[in-house]
C-alpha positions as CSV (number, residue, x, y, z in Angstrom):
1,M,-38.2,-32.2,-17.6
2,E,-37.0,-29.4,-15.3
3,S,-39.5,-27.9,-13.0
4,V,-40.4,-24.3,-13.2
5,I,-38.8,-23.6,-9.8
6,A,-35.5,-25.2,-10.8
7,K,-35.5,-23.1,-14.0
8,V,-36.0,-19.9,-12.0
9,E,-33.3,-20.9,-9.4
10,S,-30.8,-21.8,-12.1
11,K,-31.1,-18.2,-13.5
12,Y,-30.0,-16.7,-10.1
13,K,-27.3,-19.3,-9.2
14,K,-23.6,-18.5,-9.6
15,K,-21.9,-20.5,-12.3
16,A,-19.0,-21.7,-10.0
17,V,-18.8,-21.7,-6.2
18,A,-15.8,-22.7,-4.1
19,D,-16.0,-26.2,-2.6
20,V,-16.4,-25.2,1.1
21,R,-16.7,-27.8,3.9
22,P,-17.1,-27.5,7.7
23,G,-13.7,-27.0,9.3
24,D,-12.2,-24.9,6.5
25,S,-10.6,-21.6,7.2
26,V,-12.0,-19.1,4.6
27,K,-11.9,-15.5,3.5
28,V,-15.3,-14.2,2.4
29,S,-15.3,-11.0,0.4
30,Q,-18.6,-9.2,0.8
31,K,-19.8,-6.0,-0.9
32,V,-21.0,-3.5,1.7
33,K,-23.0,-0.4,0.9
34,E,-22.7,2.5,3.3
35,G,-24.8,5.5,2.2
36,S,-23.7,6.2,-1.4
37,K,-20.3,4.5,-1.0
38,E,-19.6,0.8,-1.7
39,R,-16.6,-1.1,-0.4
40,I,-15.4,-4.7,-0.1
41,Q,-15.3,-6.2,3.4
42,V,-13.3,-9.4,4.1
43,F,-14.5,-11.7,6.9
44,E,-12.0,-14.4,7.7
45,G,-12.7,-17.4,10.0
46,V,-13.6,-21.1,10.4
47,V,-16.6,-22.6,8.6
48,I,-18.9,-24.0,11.3
49,R,-21.7,-25.1,9.0
50,V,-22.5,-25.5,5.4
51,S,-26.2,-26.2,4.5
52,R,-28.1,-27.0,1.3
53,K,-24.9,-27.1,-0.8
54,N,-26.6,-27.6,-4.2
55,S,-29.5,-25.3,-3.6
56,L,-30.0,-21.6,-4.5
57,T,-30.3,-21.0,-0.7
58,A,-26.9,-22.6,0.0
59,S,-25.3,-21.0,3.0
60,L,-22.2,-21.1,5.2
61,T,-21.7,-20.0,8.7
62,V,-18.3,-18.5,9.5
63,R,-16.9,-18.0,13.0
64,R,-14.0,-15.9,14.2
65,I,-12.8,-14.3,17.4
66,A,-12.8,-10.5,17.3
67,S,-11.4,-8.6,20.3
68,G,-12.0,-11.7,22.5
69,V,-15.6,-12.1,21.4
70,G,-16.8,-14.8,19.1
71,V,-18.5,-13.4,16.0
72,E,-20.5,-15.6,13.6
73,K,-21.8,-14.5,10.2
74,T,-24.0,-16.5,7.9
75,F,-23.5,-15.9,4.1
76,L,-25.7,-17.0,1.3
77,M,-23.3,-18.5,-1.3
78,H,-25.3,-17.3,-4.4
79,A,-26.0,-13.8,-3.0
80,P,-24.8,-11.0,-5.2
81,S,-23.2,-9.3,-2.2
82,V,-20.9,-12.2,-1.7
83,L,-18.2,-11.6,-4.3
84,K,-15.7,-14.4,-3.4
85,V,-15.1,-17.3,-1.0
86,E,-11.5,-18.4,-0.8
87,V,-10.5,-21.5,1.2
88,I,-7.2,-20.8,3.0
89,K,-6.9,-24.0,5.1
90,R,-8.7,-27.3,5.2
91,S,-9.0,-29.2,8.5
92,K,-9.9,-32.8,9.4
93,V,-13.4,-32.8,11.1
94,R,-15.8,-35.7,11.6
95,R,-19.0,-33.6,11.9
96,N,-21.1,-31.5,9.7
97,Y,-22.0,-28.9,12.3
98,L,-19.1,-27.7,14.5
99,S,-21.2,-26.1,17.3
100,Y,-18.7,-27.5,19.9
101,L,-16.2,-24.8,18.8
102,R,-18.4,-22.2,20.5
103,E,-17.5,-23.4,24.0
104,R,-13.8,-23.7,23.2
105,S,-11.1,-21.0,23.0
106,G,-7.4,-20.8,22.5
107,K,-5.5,-24.0,21.8
108,K,-8.6,-26.2,22.6
109,A,-10.3,-24.7,19.5
110,R,-7.6,-25.7,17.1
111,L,-8.3,-28.0,14.2
112,S,-5.7,-30.3,12.6
113,G,-4.8,-29.3,9.1
114,V,-5.0,-31.5,6.1
115,E,-3.1,-31.2,2.8
116,F,-5.3,-30.0,-0.1
117,D,-5.0,-28.6,-3.6
118,R,-5.7,-24.9,-2.9
119,D,-5.8,-23.9,-6.6
120,A,-8.3,-26.6,-7.5
121,V,-10.7,-25.7,-4.6
122,N,-10.6,-22.0,-5.2
123,V,-11.0,-22.3,-9.0
124,A,-14.5,-20.7,-8.8
125,E,-13.9,-17.7,-11.0
126,D,-16.8,-15.4,-11.5
127,E,-16.2,-12.8,-14.2
128,A,-19.1,-10.6,-13.1
129,A,-17.8,-10.6,-9.4
130,E,-14.3,-9.8,-10.5
131,A,-15.6,-7.0,-12.8
132,E,-17.6,-5.6,-9.9
133,E,-14.6,-5.8,-7.6
134,E,-12.4,-4.0,-10.2
135,K,-15.1,-1.3,-10.7
136,L,-15.2,-0.7,-6.9
137,K,-11.4,-0.4,-6.8
138,E,-11.4,2.1,-9.7
139,A,-14.1,4.2,-8.0
140,A,-12.1,4.2,-4.8
141,E,-8.9,5.3,-6.6
142,K,-10.8,8.0,-8.5
143,A,-12.3,9.4,-5.2
144,H,-8.8,9.3,-3.6
145,E,-7.3,11.2,-6.5
146,E,-10.1,13.8,-6.4
147,K,-9.5,14.2,-2.7
148,E,-5.7,14.6,-3.2
149,S,-6.2,17.2,-5.9
150,K,-8.6,19.2,-3.7
151,E,-6.1,19.1,-0.8
152,A,-3.3,20.2,-3.2
153,V,-5.4,23.2,-4.4
154,K,-6.2,24.1,-0.8
155,Q,-2.6,23.9,0.2
156,A,-1.5,26.0,-2.7
157,K,-4.0,28.7,-1.6
158,E,-2.6,28.6,1.9
159,E,0.9,28.9,0.6
160,A,0.0,31.9,-1.5
161,K,-1.6,33.6,1.6
162,A,1.6,32.9,3.6
163,Q,3.7,34.4,0.8
164,E,1.5,37.5,0.8
165,A,1.7,37.9,4.5
166,L,5.5,37.6,4.4
167,A,5.7,40.2,1.6
168,K,3.6,42.6,3.6
169,H,5.7,42.0,6.7
170,D,8.9,42.6,4.7
171,E,7.5,45.9,3.4
172,K,6.6,47.1,7.0
173,A,9.9,45.9,8.5
174,P,12.1,48.6,6.8
175,E,9.5,51.3,7.8
176,A,9.7,50.3,11.4
177,E,13.5,50.4,11.4
178,S,13.6,53.9,9.9
179,E,11.2,55.2,12.6
180,E,13.4,53.8,15.3
181,K,16.5,55.7,14.1
């Protein structure tokens, strides 16, 4: 018999999650809300740690170097804000927690790659996440089209004013010539 906690957790768990291991290079697509706007932000780096893989609180820590500074982000795998985790490269490591990468930089921080079936690992397709991603893209396109139409109307008004000014100038030009003679 399943416990009450396990039933509640199963309701919030995602159906399929990518098989992520320490040493993998991944792209994590995260939904970010800024004011009233929503967008998708991609964080790409090396997985340093994966903890509680089969739990609702499963998390992965991803590290990357941004402008010469090491940046680490921890993502909850089953969080609704994490839309997709895509494994790009798999590396051979012999530890579960790669904290030693923090002290290394450049060629010393490289990990040797291993062949893997990319399609099988990234098979975790979440229809709800894909629908959300598509909805965000459509909203961004719609906002872009509205902005372009407003700019086109504004430019048309400016062109009309310019034509008006030219017409007035052309009317005054013959008068000025007749006065000079």
